[in-house]
C-alpha positions, 0 to 999 in steps of 0.5 A, spaced: 499 499 499 505 504 501 508 503 494 501 505 491 499 510 495 506 514 495 502 519 500 504 519 508 497 522 510 493 517 505 498 511 508 497 513 515 489 513 514 488 507 510 493 502 512 490 497 517 494 497 524 493 489 524 495 483 519 492 481 512 485 478 513 483 482 519 477 486 519 478 490 512 477 488 505 483 488 500 482 494 495 480 493 488 485 494 482 487 501 481 483 504 487 489 506 491 492 509 485 486 513 483 487 516 490 493 520 488 491 522 481 490 530 480 483 530 479 481 526 486 481 530 493 481 525 499 477 529 505 477 526 512 472 530 515 465 530 517 459 532 512 455 538 515 450 539 509 449 537 502 449 543 497 447 544 490 454 544 488 457 539 493 458 539 501 460 543 507 464 539 512 466 541 519 472 545 517 467 550 514 470 548 507 465 546 501 467 541 496 465 541 489 462 534 487 460 530 481 457 525 485 456 523 492 456 516 494 453 514 501 455 508 504 449 508 509 443 504 511 446 497 510 442 491 512 446 488 518 440 484 521 442 478 518 435 476 516 435 472 510 433 476 504 429 469 502 424 465 506 427 460 510 422 455 513 425 451 519 422 444 522 417 447 526 414 452 520 418 458 523 421 463 518 428 465 520 426 472 517 421 473 523 426 469 528 432 473 527 427 480 526 429 483 533 435 479 535 439 474 530 442 468 534 446 462 532 451 457 534 458 459 532 456 463 527 454 457 522 447 454 525 441 456 527 436 453 532 431 449 528 434 450 521 438 443 521 440 443 514 441 451 513 449 452 514 452 459 514 459 462 514 460 469 518 453 470 521 450 472 527 455 470 533 461 468 528 468 471 530 469 476 525 469 482 530 475 479 534 480 476 529 482 474 522 477 473 517 480 468 513 482 463 520 475 464 522 472 462 515 477 456 515 475 454 522 468 454 521 469 450 514 473 445 519 467 445 523 462 444 518 
């Protein structure tokens, strides 16, 4: 990443302090290089308001934008996007509507043929993702 970024500020903001495979996906091809091009300005500020020209950040500066991509509203509920009916006729979407629960992040009570990777109660928040997947695959 240092070789591709060539920018101490970006290196400090983007390079994780933990080992490869932990809690952060690898950037796509060309992504890191694009951050250093002349037509890109990387801004690490809080957006206070969106204007017709762009956005105003917490430092009072307005940044002109061609596109504003918001990465909010992700569905992190673990509810399946499809009906999943268990042994007793219950739907996992309803069972996990308020609070998802699984055994080791791979199995749901009452759904014996439904096996998952990295689902609720899985170890992805406290360790390496690849190691977690390998351990879950071995258990399965």
